[in-house]
Backbone as a printed PyTorch tensor [residue, N CA C, xyz], in Angstrom:
tensor([[[ -3.4160, -19.7840, -11.0920],
         [ -3.5430, -19.9340,  -9.6600],
         [ -4.0850, -18.6300,  -9.0730]],

        [[ -5.1010, -18.7490,  -8.2650],
         [ -5.7040, -17.5840,  -7.6160],
         [ -4.8100, -17.0960,  -6.4820]],

        [[ -4.8010, -15.7920,  -6.2950],
         [ -4.0210, -15.1880,  -5.2130],
         [ -4.9700, -14.4850,  -4.2640]],

        [[ -4.7430, -14.6740,  -2.9760],
         [ -5.5440, -14.0010,  -1.9640],
         [ -4.8120, -12.7550,  -1.5090]],

        [[ -5.5320, -11.6480,  -1.4350],
         [ -4.9620, -10.4310,  -0.8860],
         [ -5.7950, -10.0170,   0.3160]],

        [[ -5.1630,  -9.3120,   1.2260],
         [ -5.8680,  -8.8010,   2.4060],
         [ -5.8880,  -7.2860,   2.3070]],

        [[ -7.0580,  -6.7180,   2.5690],
         [ -7.2250,  -5.2720,   2.5140],
         [ -7.7660,  -4.8080,   3.8590]],

        [[ -7.0620,  -3.8610,   4.4490],
         [ -7.4480,  -3.3040,   5.7350],
         [ -7.7130,  -1.8140,   5.5500]],

        [[ -8.7950,  -1.3260,   6.1260],
         [ -9.0730,   0.1110,   6.0900],
         [ -9.4230,   0.5680,   7.4890]],

        [[ -8.7650,   1.6120,   7.9350],
         [ -9.0470,   2.2130,   9.2300],
         [ -9.6390,   3.5860,   8.9650]],

        [[-10.9480,   3.6990,   9.1200],
         [-11.6570,   4.9530,   8.8280],
         [-11.1780,   6.0860,   9.7260]],

        [[-10.9420,   5.7890,  10.9830],
         [-10.5360,   6.8260,  11.9320],
         [ -9.2070,   7.4750,  11.5470]],

        [[ -8.2490,   6.6670,  11.1120],
         [ -6.9500,   7.2260,  10.7300],
         [ -6.8280,   7.4340,   9.2180]],

        [[ -7.8880,   7.0770,   8.4550],
         [ -7.9270,   7.2700,   7.0020],
         [ -6.7360,   6.5980,   6.3280]],

        [[ -6.6050,   5.3120,   6.6000],
         [ -5.4310,   4.5180,   6.2630],
         [ -5.8790,   3.2320,   5.5830]],

        [[ -5.3200,   2.9200,   4.4150],
         [ -5.6520,   1.6950,   3.6820],
         [ -4.3850,   0.8850,   3.4930]],

        [[ -4.4610,  -0.4020,   3.8090],
         [ -3.3190,  -1.2880,   3.5910],
         [ -3.7640,  -2.4730,   2.7470]],

        [[ -2.9640,  -2.8060,   1.7430],
         [ -3.2010,  -3.9670,   0.8900],
         [ -1.9810,  -4.8790,   1.0180]],

        [[ -2.2280,  -6.1420,   1.3880],
         [ -1.1370,  -7.1200,   1.5270],
         [ -1.3470,  -8.2610,   0.5510]],

        [[ -0.3130,  -8.5400,  -0.2260],
         [ -0.3470,  -9.6490,  -1.1700],
         [  0.0020, -10.9630,  -0.4850]],

        [[  0.7770, -10.8850,   0.6000],
         [  1.1120, -12.0600,   1.4040],
         [  1.5460, -11.5970,   2.7870]],

        [[  1.6900, -12.5300,   3.7160],
         [  2.0150, -12.1870,   5.1050],
         [  3.4850, -12.4230,   5.4490]],

        [[  4.3560, -12.4660,   4.4550],
         [  5.7860, -12.6340,   4.7260],
         [  6.3090, -11.4470,   5.5370]],

        [[  7.3560, -11.6760,   6.3260],
         [  7.9740, -10.5580,   7.0490],
         [  8.5390,  -9.5360,   6.0570]],

        [[  8.4290,  -8.2750,   6.4080],
         [  8.9520,  -7.2360,   5.5360],
         [  9.0170,  -5.9030,   6.2470]],

        [[  9.3160,  -4.8790,   5.4830],
         [  9.4130,  -3.5330,   6.0330],
         [  8.8070,  -2.5490,   5.0420]],

        [[  8.4990,  -1.3560,   5.5310],
         [  7.9040,  -0.3190,   4.6930],
         [  9.0060,   0.5830,   4.1520]],

        [[  8.8460,   0.9910,   2.8780],
         [  9.7780,   1.9690,   2.3200],
         [  8.9990,   2.9660,   1.4780]],

        [[  9.5790,   4.1370,   1.3180],
         [  8.9290,   5.2300,   0.6100],
         [  8.7980,   4.9290,  -0.8800]],

        [[  7.8120,   5.5890,  -1.4990],
         [  7.6490,   5.5550,  -2.9530],
         [  7.7930,   6.9890,  -3.4630]],

        [[  7.4640,   7.1920,  -4.7160],
         [  7.5400,   8.5390,  -5.2840],
         [  6.3670,   9.4240,  -4.8620]],

        [[  5.4190,   8.8860,  -4.0910],
         [  4.2600,   9.6420,  -3.6350],
         [  4.2740,   9.6970,  -2.1050]],

        [[  4.1020,  10.8820,  -1.5400],
         [  4.1740,  11.0550,  -0.0870],
         [  3.1520,  10.2240,   0.6890]],

        [[  2.0020,   9.9130,   0.0940],
         [  0.9430,   9.1810,   0.7940],
         [  1.0020,   7.6690,   0.5810]],

        [[  1.9880,   7.1830,  -0.1520],
         [  2.0620,   5.7490,  -0.4480],
         [  3.3950,   5.1780,   0.0280]],

        [[  3.2950,   4.0770,   0.7610],
         [  4.4750,   3.3220,   1.1900],
         [  4.3200,   1.9090,   0.6460]],

        [[  5.4260,   1.2990,   0.2570],
         [  5.3510,  -0.0870,  -0.1870],
         [  5.9530,  -0.9910,   0.8680]],

        [[  5.3770,  -2.1670,   1.0050],
         [  5.8660,  -3.1690,   1.9520],
         [  6.6760,  -4.1680,   1.1410]],

        [[  7.9440,  -4.3690,   1.5100],
         [  8.8340,  -5.2490,   0.7560],
         [  9.5400,  -6.2340,   1.6780]],

        [[  9.9600,  -7.3440,   1.0990],
         [ 10.7320,  -8.3400,   1.8440],
         [ 12.2050,  -7.9350,   1.8210]],

        [[ 13.0240,  -8.6420,   2.5710],
         [ 14.4660,  -8.3550,   2.6080],
         [ 15.1090,  -8.4730,   1.2240]],

        [[ 14.5670,  -9.3510,   0.3690],
         [ 15.1400,  -9.5110,  -0.9770],
         [ 14.4660,  -8.6230,  -2.0300]],

        [[ 13.6050,  -7.6920,  -1.5970],
         [ 13.0230,  -6.7040,  -2.4990],
         [ 11.6870,  -7.0670,  -3.1210]],

        [[ 11.1180,  -8.2140,  -2.7590],
         [  9.8040,  -8.6120,  -3.2910],
         [  8.7220,  -7.6980,  -2.7140]],

        [[  7.8330,  -7.1850,  -3.5670],
         [  6.7450,  -6.3320,  -3.0960],
         [  5.6830,  -7.2080,  -2.4340]],

        [[  5.4100,  -6.9200,  -1.1670],
         [  4.4560,  -7.6970,  -0.3800],
         [  3.1190,  -6.9900,  -0.2330]],

        [[  3.0850,  -5.6880,  -0.5510],
         [  1.8650,  -4.9170,  -0.4240],
         [  2.1640,  -3.4350,  -0.4400]],

        [[  1.1520,  -2.6550,  -0.0980],
         [  1.3390,  -1.2110,  -0.0420],
         [  0.3350,  -0.5960,   0.9100]],

        [[  0.6270,   0.6370,   1.3170],
         [ -0.2070,   1.3900,   2.2380],
         [ -0.4900,   2.7550,   1.6390]],

        [[ -1.7370,   3.2110,   1.7700],
         [ -2.1080,   4.5580,   1.3320],
         [ -2.6130,   5.3130,   2.5500]],

        [[ -1.9900,   6.4320,   2.8240],
         [ -2.3990,   7.2830,   3.9400],
         [ -3.2500,   8.4230,   3.4020]],

        [[ -4.1440,   8.9300,   4.2300],
         [ -5.0460,  10.0200,   3.8490],
         [ -5.8520,   9.6580,   2.5860]],

        [[ -6.4290,   8.4740,   2.6140],
         [ -7.1490,   7.9150,   1.4680],
         [ -8.2650,   8.8320,   0.9770]],

        [[ -9.0460,   9.3890,   1.8750],
         [-10.2370,  10.1340,   1.4750],
         [ -9.9240,  11.4260,   0.7180]],

        [[ -8.7140,  11.9280,   0.8060],
         [ -8.3950,  13.1640,   0.0810],
         [ -8.1090,  12.9240,  -1.3990]],

        [[ -7.9950,  11.6700,  -1.8050],
         [ -7.7290,  11.3280,  -3.1970],
         [ -9.0540,  11.0140,  -3.8870]],

        [[ -9.5390,  11.9650,  -4.6310],
         [-10.8500,  11.8430,  -5.2590],
         [-10.7390,  11.2240,  -6.6520]],

        [[-11.8620,  10.7690,  -7.1510],
         [-11.9260,  10.1180,  -8.4510],
         [-11.3760,  11.0080,  -9.5660]],

        [[-11.6520,  12.2920,  -9.5100],
         [-11.2040,  13.2090, -10.5500],
         [ -9.7080,  13.4790, -10.4810]],

        [[ -9.0880,  13.1700,  -9.3550],
         [ -7.6610,  13.4060,  -9.1570],
         [ -7.0400,  12.1180,  -8.5990]],

        [[ -6.8210,  11.1130,  -9.4430],
         [ -6.3780,   9.8160,  -8.9390],
         [ -4.9770,   9.8650,  -8.3370]],

        [[ -4.7530,   9.0140,  -7.3900],
         [ -3.4490,   8.8580,  -6.7720],
         [ -2.6120,   7.9890,  -7.7080]],

        [[ -1.4270,   8.4430,  -8.0360],
         [ -0.5300,   7.6670,  -8.9060],
         [  0.8000,   7.4990,  -8.1930]],

        [[  1.2130,   6.2530,  -7.9990],
         [  2.4880,   5.9530,  -7.3570],
         [  3.1350,   4.7930,  -8.0870]],

        [[  4.4400,   4.7420,  -8.0650],
         [  5.1780,   3.6680,  -8.7250],
         [  5.8080,   2.7740,  -7.6660]],

        [[  5.4260,   1.4910,  -7.6830],
         [  6.0360,   0.5060,  -6.7970],
         [  7.2220,  -0.0720,  -7.5400]],

        [[  8.3360,  -0.1730,  -6.8580],
         [  9.5710,  -0.6410,  -7.5020],
         [  9.6510,  -2.1390,  -7.4900]]])
């Protein structure tokens, strides 16, 4: 089964959001200061957000662990 994801990028604020679904949820911290994960009340990962996207270059990839 194919899954649709939504990707939003705001160039002005240098902010990228990826949503796996549109269920209600909240943001919580990850092990990386620039990455937040969006989760449902029961802990399902609904997506993630990357702040300051442009500072993460190809030679220095951003690595974060979603729980």
